[in-house]
C-alpha positions as CSV (number, residue, x, y, z in Angstrom):
1,X,-0.1,0.0,-0.1
2,X,1.0,4.0,-0.2
3,X,2.3,5.5,2.8
4,X,-0.2,7.5,4.4
5,X,1.4,10.3,7.2
6,X,1.6,8.8,10.3
7,X,-0.7,10.4,12.9
8,X,0.0,13.0,15.2
9,X,-0.3,11.2,18.5
10,X,-1.0,13.3,21.5
11,X,0.4,10.3,23.8
12,X,2.2,7.3,23.5
13,X,-1.3,5.3,24.9
14,X,-2.9,6.7,21.7
15,X,-1.2,4.0,19.5
16,X,0.2,0.8,20.5
17,X,1.5,0.0,17.4
18,X,3.4,1.0,14.3
19,X,3.0,-1.2,11.7
20,X,5.2,0.3,8.5
21,X,4.8,-1.7,4.8
22,X,5.7,1.1,2.3
23,X,7.5,0.6,-0.9
24,X,11.4,1.2,-0.3
25,X,12.8,4.1,-1.0
26,X,16.2,4.3,-3.4
27,X,18.5,6.5,-1.1
28,X,18.3,8.2,2.4
29,X,15.2,6.0,3.8
30,X,12.6,9.3,4.4
31,X,10.2,10.3,5.4
32,X,10.0,6.8,7.0
33,X,12.9,6.4,9.0
34,X,11.5,10.1,10.9
35,X,8.8,8.0,11.4
36,X,9.6,5.2,12.9
37,X,12.2,7.3,14.9
38,X,9.2,9.6,16.4
39,X,7.0,6.3,17.1
40,X,10.1,4.5,19.0
41,X,10.9,8.0,21.0
42,X,7.1,8.0,22.0
43,X,7.9,4.3,23.2
44,X,5.2,2.9,20.4
45,X,6.7,-0.6,19.4
46,X,7.8,-0.6,15.5
47,X,7.1,-3.1,12.6
48,X,8.5,-2.7,9.3
49,X,9.1,-4.4,6.1
50,X,10.4,-1.7,4.5
51,X,14.0,-2.5,3.5
52,X,16.4,0.8,2.7
53,X,15.7,2.9,5.9
54,X,16.4,-0.1,8.2
55,X,19.6,-0.7,6.0
56,X,20.8,2.5,6.2
57,X,19.8,3.6,10.4
58,X,19.1,-0.1,11.3
59,X,21.5,0.0,14.2
60,X,20.4,3.8,15.5
61,X,16.8,2.4,15.5
62,X,17.5,-0.9,17.4
63,X,19.4,1.1,20.0
64,X,16.4,3.7,20.3
65,X,14.1,0.6,20.5
66,X,16.1,-1.0,23.4
67,X,16.7,2.6,25.1
68,X,12.8,3.1,25.0
69,X,12.0,-1.0,26.2
70,X,9.7,-1.3,23.1
71,X,10.4,-3.7,20.1
72,X,11.4,-3.0,16.3
73,X,11.2,-5.7,14.1
74,X,12.0,-6.0,11.0
75,X,11.6,-9.8,9.7
76,X,10.4,-9.4,6.2
77,X,13.1,-7.2,5.1
78,X,15.1,-10.3,4.2
79,X,13.9,-13.2,3.0
80,X,10.7,-12.3,3.2
81,X,8.7,-14.5,5.4
82,X,10.8,-17.5,5.7
83,X,12.7,-16.2,9.6
84,X,16.1,-15.4,9.0
85,X,16.4,-12.4,11.1
86,X,14.7,-13.7,14.1
87,X,16.4,-16.8,14.0
88,X,19.9,-14.9,13.6
89,X,19.2,-12.8,16.5
90,X,16.7,-15.2,18.9
91,X,17.7,-18.4,17.8
92,X,21.2,-17.9,18.3
93,X,21.3,-15.8,20.9
94,X,24.5,-16.7,22.9
95,X,26.2,-18.0,20.2
96,X,29.5,-16.1,18.8
97,X,28.8,-15.0,15.4
98,X,31.3,-14.7,12.3
99,X,29.3,-13.8,8.9
100,X,27.0,-15.0,6.6
101,X,26.1,-15.5,3.2
102,X,23.6,-16.0,0.4
103,X,21.2,-16.2,-1.8
104,X,18.9,-13.0,-0.9
105,X,17.1,-11.8,-4.2
106,X,14.5,-14.5,-5.4
107,X,14.0,-12.7,-8.6
108,X,17.7,-13.0,-9.4
109,X,18.4,-16.6,-8.0
110,X,15.2,-16.9,-10.4
111,X,16.7,-15.8,-13.7
112,X,19.9,-17.6,-12.6
113,X,18.2,-20.9,-12.9
114,X,16.6,-20.2,-16.1
115,X,19.9,-19.2,-17.7
116,X,21.2,-22.5,-16.4
117,X,18.3,-24.2,-18.0
118,X,18.9,-22.9,-21.5
119,X,17.5,-19.4,-21.5
120,X,19.2,-16.0,-22.4
121,X,19.5,-13.3,-19.9
122,X,16.8,-11.4,-21.9
123,X,14.3,-14.5,-21.8
124,X,14.7,-15.3,-18.4
125,X,14.2,-11.8,-17.4
126,X,10.8,-11.5,-19.6
127,X,10.0,-15.1,-17.6
128,X,10.2,-13.3,-14.7
129,X,8.4,-10.7,-14.9
130,X,5.3,-13.0,-16.8
131,X,5.9,-14.9,-13.4
132,X,5.4,-11.4,-11.2
133,X,8.6,-11.8,-9.8
134,X,10.7,-9.0,-11.5
135,X,9.4,-5.2,-11.3
136,X,9.0,-3.2,-15.2
137,X,11.9,-2.0,-14.3
138,X,14.3,-4.7,-12.6
139,X,17.1,-2.5,-11.5
140,X,16.9,-3.3,-7.9
141,X,17.0,-6.7,-8.3
142,X,19.3,-7.7,-11.6
143,X,21.3,-4.7,-10.7
144,X,22.2,-6.0,-6.8
145,X,21.1,-3.4,-5.3
146,X,18.0,-5.2,-3.0
147,X,20.5,-7.6,-2.0
148,X,22.7,-4.9,-1.2
149,X,20.2,-3.3,1.5
150,X,19.4,-6.8,2.9
151,X,23.2,-7.7,3.5
152,X,23.7,-4.1,5.1
153,X,20.5,-4.9,7.6
154,X,22.1,-8.5,8.4
155,X,25.0,-6.3,9.3
156,X,23.0,-4.2,11.4
157,X,20.6,-6.1,13.2
158,X,22.6,-9.3,13.7
159,X,26.0,-8.2,14.2
160,X,24.9,-4.9,16.0
161,X,27.3,-3.1,12.7
162,X,26.1,-0.2,10.7
163,X,27.7,-0.2,7.1
164,X,27.6,2.7,4.6
165,X,26.4,2.0,0.9
166,X,29.8,2.7,0.0
167,X,31.1,-0.1,2.0
168,X,29.2,-3.4,-0.1
169,X,31.0,-4.1,-2.8
170,X,28.1,-5.2,-5.9
171,X,27.9,-6.6,-9.1
172,X,25.1,-7.1,-11.0
173,X,23.6,-10.2,-13.4
174,X,22.8,-7.9,-16.6
175,X,26.2,-9.0,-18.2
176,X,26.1,-12.6,-17.7
177,X,26.1,-14.7,-20.7
178,X,25.1,-18.2,-21.4
179,X,28.7,-18.9,-22.1
180,X,29.8,-18.2,-18.2
181,X,26.8,-20.1,-17.4
182,X,27.7,-23.2,-19.4
183,X,31.3,-23.1,-18.1
184,X,30.5,-23.2,-14.3
185,X,28.2,-26.1,-15.0
186,X,30.9,-27.9,-17.0
187,X,33.0,-27.2,-14.3
188,X,30.5,-29.4,-11.6
189,X,28.9,-25.4,-10.2
190,X,26.7,-23.0,-11.0
191,X,26.6,-19.5,-11.0
192,X,24.6,-18.1,-8.0
193,X,24.2,-14.2,-7.1
194,X,25.9,-14.5,-3.8
195,X,26.2,-12.0,-0.9
196,X,28.8,-12.3,2.0
197,X,29.2,-10.6,4.9
198,X,32.6,-11.1,7.3
199,X,34.2,-9.5,9.4
200,X,38.0,-9.9,11.0
201,X,36.8,-10.2,14.6
202,X,33.7,-11.6,16.4
203,X,30.6,-10.1,16.9
204,X,30.8,-8.2,13.7
205,X,34.1,-6.5,15.1
206,X,37.5,-5.9,12.9
207,X,37.4,-5.3,9.1
208,X,34.4,-5.8,7.5
209,X,34.6,-7.9,3.8
210,X,31.0,-7.2,2.5
211,X,29.9,-7.9,-1.2
212,X,27.1,-8.8,-3.5
213,X,28.7,-10.5,-6.8
214,X,28.5,-13.5,-9.2
215,X,30.0,-16.3,-8.1
216,X,30.8,-20.3,-8.8
217,X,29.4,-22.4,-6.1
218,X,30.4,-25.9,-6.0
219,X,30.7,-29.1,-4.4
220,X,28.8,-29.3,-0.9
221,X,28.3,-25.7,-0.9
222,X,24.7,-25.3,0.5
223,X,24.1,-23.0,-1.7
224,X,24.4,-25.5,-5.3
225,X,21.2,-26.9,-5.4
226,X,18.7,-23.8,-4.8
227,X,17.1,-22.8,-7.3
228,X,14.4,-20.3,-8.9
229,X,12.4,-18.1,-6.6
230,X,13.9,-19.8,-3.6
231,X,16.2,-18.2,-1.2
232,X,19.1,-19.3,1.5
233,X,21.3,-17.9,3.9
234,X,24.5,-19.7,5.4
235,X,24.9,-18.6,9.2
236,X,28.9,-19.0,10.6
237,X,28.4,-19.0,14.7
238,X,30.7,-20.8,16.9
239,X,30.8,-23.3,19.1
240,X,27.3,-24.3,16.3
241,X,29.0,-24.4,13.2
242,X,27.2,-23.9,9.8
243,X,23.5,-22.8,10.1
244,X,21.4,-22.9,7.3
245,X,18.2,-21.1,6.5
246,X,16.2,-22.1,3.0
247,X,12.9,-20.5,1.8
248,X,10.6,-18.4,-0.6
249,X,11.6,-15.3,-0.9
250,X,9.3,-13.1,-2.5
251,X,5.5,-12.2,-2.6
252,X,3.2,-10.2,-1.1
253,X,1.8,-12.9,0.4
254,X,4.9,-14.2,2.4
255,X,5.8,-10.6,3.1
256,X,2.4,-10.3,4.9
257,X,3.8,-13.2,7.0
258,X,6.5,-11.8,8.3
259,X,5.1,-8.4,9.0
260,X,2.3,-10.8,10.6
261,X,4.4,-12.9,13.0
262,X,6.3,-9.6,14.3
263,X,3.1,-8.5,15.1
264,X,2.5,-11.5,16.9
265,X,5.7,-11.3,18.8
266,X,5.2,-7.8,19.9
267,X,1.9,-9.0,21.5
268,X,3.0,-11.6,23.1
269,X,6.9,-11.6,23.6
270,X,7.8,-8.2,24.1
271,X,11.3,-6.0,23.1
272,X,13.6,-7.5,20.5
273,X,16.6,-7.6,21.0
274,X,18.4,-6.9,17.7
């Protein structure tokens, strides 16, 4: 739905929850960040599915929520309705996170899967658009911007490390040819659009490595067999080792499920600790 201006609350008791599901802006995150910031300052929990405000200001918003003793949840911003953020932040509480890598854009994964099946990039893009996965202007997906935002969200809400857009190197898939696809397959692998986040030190400390780019995955890599509109994330945490989360990553119903799960969590479990 289109964004409607947030109400002018006279007190924190007049609104129990701010649910923000507007389309993500390309840059800046405003005016959505301002709405969320004001709600949290008034001790009103916030649930959002809007990627870029969280990507650019996630650490600030999560800290503001903790200071006010209220929830700030954004499950739908990464892998839609598949529970990634809650699994990493809550299910792996007490572990030492090392890094994550994954396939974070369903549209791109679908296109590459279609190309592996023999279609050219333009043909695969048309099929993705016909399937309702790709927008008329697919740049945000195929040039990697969407996956960059999701990687920044993971950095901020899981590791507590706010990244700037310039810290994430990115390369899209528009220049990939059938010859490259076939070369990867002949080598026993698959060409995938892989998002990688790692830190030199534990708990998000030290130098950061953050990238979104085409890579050949092979062997026992959990990402090898993830096809079509499915997403996957491999998290490395000590002492448990690798944890892989695989699930659908696109569609309004899935995004709505992620928002609903956050609302239920706010109603029944209290603050979310990023």
